[in-house]
N, C-alpha and C positions, 0 to 999 in steps of 0.2 A: 782306636784308630789303626794300629798296626794290623789287628785282626781283619778289619774292613779292607785295608790295603792289600793284604795277602789274598783275601777272597776275590778281589777284583782282578789281581794278577792271574790267579788260578782260572777264573772265568774266562779271561781274555785268552789264556793259553788253550783252554778246551775249545773255544770258538775257533781259534786259529787252526787247531788240529782238524776240526770238523770241516772247515772251509778247504784246508789243504787236501783232505781226503776226498771231498767232492770233486775238486779240480783234477785230482789224479786219475779219475775214471776216464778211460780213453776208448772211444768207440769208433770203429772204421766203417765207412760206407764205400763199398766198391761197386761201381755201376758199369753199364754198357756205354755206348758212344756219347761223349759230351756234346757232339754236334746235334743230337736229338733233343729238342726242347722239353720232351717228356721227362728226361732225367734231370734237367735243371729244376723242374717243379718238384721232383723227388728230393733233390738236395735242399731246396727251400724248406720243405716240411721237416726234414731231418734236422736242419740247423735251428728251426724254431723250437723243436723239442729239446735239443741240446742246450740251447740258451736258457730255456725255462728250468731245466733240471741242473744246470751248472755242471755239465760234463763236457769234456773235450771231444770234438768230432773231427776225424781225419777223413777227407774225401778224395777218392781217386776214380778215374774213369778211363776207358780205353779210347783209342782214336777212331776205330771202325768197329761196328757191332759184330763183325766176324772174327775179330782178332782175339781168340781165346787164349793164345799163348801169352799175349801181353797182360790179359786179365789174371792169368795164373801167376805171372811175375809180380803183379800188384798185390795179390794176396800173400805171396811169399814175403814181400817187403813189410806188410802189416804184421806178419808173424815175427819177423826179425825185430820190429819195433815193440813187440810184446804188448800189443793192444789187449784190452779186456774182452772185447766182443767185435765180431765182424758181421756187418749187414751186407749180404751179397745178392745182386741182381745178375745172375749168371748169363754170360754170352752163349754158353753151351751147357745144356742140362746134365750132360754126362762127363765131359772132359774136366769139369771143375771139381769133381768129387774128391780126387786123391789129395789135392792141395788143401781142401777144406778138412779132410780127415787129419792131415798134419796139424792144422790149426786146433782142432779138438784135442789132439794128443798133447798139445802144448798148453792145454787148460783154457783155451779161448772159446767163448760161446759163439755159436753160429746161427744167425737168423736169416732165412731165405726170403727175399723180397721179389715180388712181381712174377718172375719166371721160375716155375717149380724145378727143383733139382730132381732128376729122374730117380724115382723111388727104388726101382730094381737095381740100378747101378750103385746107389747109396747103400742098399741092404747088402749087396754082394761085397762091398768094400768095408762094411762095418761102420759106416758113417750114420750118426744120429743127429739130425738137425734139431735145434732147440724149438724152433717155431717157424711157420710159414705165414707171411703177410702178403696178401694179394687179392685177386678177384677170381670169379668163375669165368675164365676166358671162353669156355665153350658156350656159356650163356650169353656172353657179349657177342660172339660170332653169330649166334642164333638171332639175337635182337636185331643186329645189322642186316642179317639175311632176310628176316621176316619183313622188315621195312622195305627192302628192295623188292621182295615179292609183291607187297602191296602196291608199290609204285608201278610195277609192271602189270598189275591186274592179274597176277597168277600165271602168266604165260610169257614166253620169250626165250632168248638165247643169251646166256650170261658167261662171264669169265671171272676168274679169281687170281689175284696176285697174292701169293702166300709169303709168309715170313721165312726165316731160315728153317729148312726142313730138318726134322728131328728135334728141334727145340720145343720144349713143352708148350709154351704159350702160343707159338705159331701153329702147332698141331691141334691144339684145343680150339682155337678160333676157326681153323679150317673145318674141324669136325662139327662145330656148332652151325656154321654156314651151310654145310651139306645137309644137316638135319632140317634146316629151315626150308630148303627147296625140295626135300625128298618127296613129298606127296603133292606136288604141283605139276603144272604143265610147262615148267621151266627146264631147259636143257643146259647143262654146263658143257660148253664147247671147248674151253681152254682153261688150264690151271697150271701156273708155274711160279716158282719162287723169284722174288726180286730182292731178297736178302735185306728187307727193311729199308732200302735205300731209295732216295728220290731219283737219282740218275738212272738206276736200274729199273725203277718203275716206268720211267719214260721209254727206255729202250725195249723192255720186255713187252709193254702193252702196245707199242708201235708195231712190233712184229706180230702180236696177236691180231691186231686190227687188219694187217695186210693179209693174214691167213684166214681171218673170219670177219669180213666187213659187216656181217649181219648182227654182230654183238650189239645188244641194246641195254645191257646191264653189267655192272662190275662191282665186285666186293674186293676191297684191299684190306689186308690184315693189319696195316697201320697207315697213319695219315701221310707219312713221308712218301710211301709208294703211291698213295692216292694223288698227291700233288704232282708227282712225275707223270702219272697216268693222265691227269687232266691236261698236262702239256701235250701229251701224245694225241689226245682227242682233238685239241685245238689245231695241232699241226696237220691232222688228217681231215680237217674241215668238217668235223662232226660235233662241234659245240652245240649243246642243247639236245642232242639226239641219244645220249647214253646216260642212264642213271648210275650214279656212283655212291656207294656207301663205304665207310672206313672205320678206323678204330684209333683212338687216343685223345681227340679233342684238342689238338694244338691250336694256337692262335691263328696260324696261317690257314688251318682247316676251317676255323670259324668264319674267316673272311671269305673263303671259297664257298661256304654254305650261304652266306649272305648274298653272294653274287650268283647263286644257283648253279655253280659249277660242280660242287659237291652237295649231296642231298642229305646225308646224315653221317654222324660219327658216334663212337662210343666213348663216354667219359668214364675213366676208371680211377681217377683221383690219385695220381702218383704222390701228390703232396701228403695225402693221408697215409700212404704206404711208408714213406720216409719218416713221418712223425711217429706213427705207431711202432715202427721198427726200433727207433731209439728209446721210446718209452718202455717197450717190452724188454729190450736189452738191459736197461737200467734196473728194471724190476728183478731180472735174473741176478744181476750183480749185487743186489740187496738181499738176495736169498728168498725172494718171493716167487711162489709157483705161478706159472703163466700157462695160458691155453696153448695147445699145439698148433692151432690155426687162428688167424685173425683175418676175417674176410671184409673187404672194403666194397662199398656199394657201386653199382653201375648205373649210368644214365644214358638214355638215347638223346643225342643232341641234333635237333633239326632247326630249320629257319624259324619256325613258329616258336620253338623253345627259346632261341636267342632273342626273339623280339619281345618276349614276356618281361 
């Protein structure tokens, strides 16, 4: 009986140690603006993975998507908290590099999510990211562009609302859209950044319409800017006259598609990015080799898609 009792005590002690070890794993998710529902979906996916793996997830996001200094401070705070891994969706592909290098120097794994860190800046600084989780943003821009071309019958005058210039995913979506219209009779008459923001989308596209009232098509590099542009279209009395495609598949964008104010958007599954990021970070911490890139699928969302 004594031997059985000691065995049970030892078994309980080992299980307790194992549980304690699992709970001590701490992964940080540092994102862009919390006001963008895209990142709420990313957090949901990350939390789902963290719960299933029994790891602690620390989540932080900046107030505005352009506030790179705040994001750098958030990463510094995670370094100070001695987390085991950082999942980062950078607000700026270059400016974030130095603080991530400090994280790596402190033995923290770094997984890049959604917006790629600039490879040349990273190489120059000596930063090696453990993994990138995201999508082919150029392909997504091309998909949205090709659908707009089809809606216009291959001819017309279009505009583009870009994301933050110099940021990897914004530049890739722009590049993909330009490829889509390259061998067509479509002319790009205006292209300007609205910094991912709905209010700027309204202001910038209002100005574009005043300068180019002949615009009959618009590509927006995210849904937030598209929602602002739709307001500009309505205020200009041009509802139903301009085809609009976008990127992100927010719920508000889906409603706009159902109302035929927005004609298509690109789904890039941020919930899968968050989920896969946590899974891969946990594998790294367990000593398991992981791939250098994990690509998430893209879907073209139209009214007919939503009605299926």
